[in-house]
N, C-alpha and C positions, 0 to 999 in steps of 0.2 A: 504494500500500500504506500503510495507516494505521500510524503508529509505536506501539510499545509505550510505555505510560506507567508509570513506576515512582517511588514515593515515595523521597525521599533516604535514609531509613533503610534501606529494602530495598536500594537501590543500594550503600550503605556495606557492608552485610553480604555481598552477593553480587556485588560488582563484577567479580571475575575471571570468574565464570560469565556475567554479563551481557555483558562485553566479548567473550568467546568466542562467545556467541550472535549478537552484532552482526557479528562477523567471518564466521561461517558462513552466516547467513541474509541478510546485507546489509540488514537491517531496522533502522532507527534507533530509538533509545530516548530518550524525553523524561523528564527527571528533574524531579520536583516537590517543592516544600516548601510544606506547608499547602495543597495543592491547586493551587498556581500553578506553571507551568513556570519553571524556573530554568536549565536546561542541556539540551543535546542531545548524544547520542553517536551519531555517524554513521560508517558504514563508510568506510574509505579506498578511493578509486577512483583507479586509475592514469589517466594522461593517455590512454593507449590505450583503456581501457574507456570513459572519458568521450567520446572521439571516436567510438567505435563506437555508443554510445547516441545521440549527436546525429545521426549519419548514419542510424541506424535510424528516428529520429523524422521526419527529412526525406524518407526514401525514399517516393516516390509523391506527395510534397507539392511538390516543386520539380524543375525540370529545367534543365540547362545548355544555354545557347543557342549556345555556341561550343565549340571544341576544348578538352579538359581542360588540355593543357600551356599554352595561351594564358591560360586562366582562372586557373591557379595561378602564373603568372609574376609576379615582383615589379613593383609599379607606383609605386614611390616617386618616381622622377624625373618620370614622367608626371603625378603628382599635385602636383608642385612641392615635394616634401619633400627636404630635404638631410639625409643621414645621415653621421655621422662628420666627416672633414676635407674634405668636398666643398664647403664654404661659400666 
């Protein structure tokens, strides 16, 4: 989805409406000064939403070759990493 582009003066006058629009439509806004982008207003995405989006992108693109619990198990010791006071 292409972001909305708004001149800084328009953003200054209608910032609350623009912020509400970003929150409801989840569409980012690029703010410009003299035609050049200077800032971006993006919707806040929760970690859960970000995770769901990533999983949706991967669905059908990747497959797990082993059991899920084994795949998700921590691998720090097997990788030779020491965490905390284990050194």
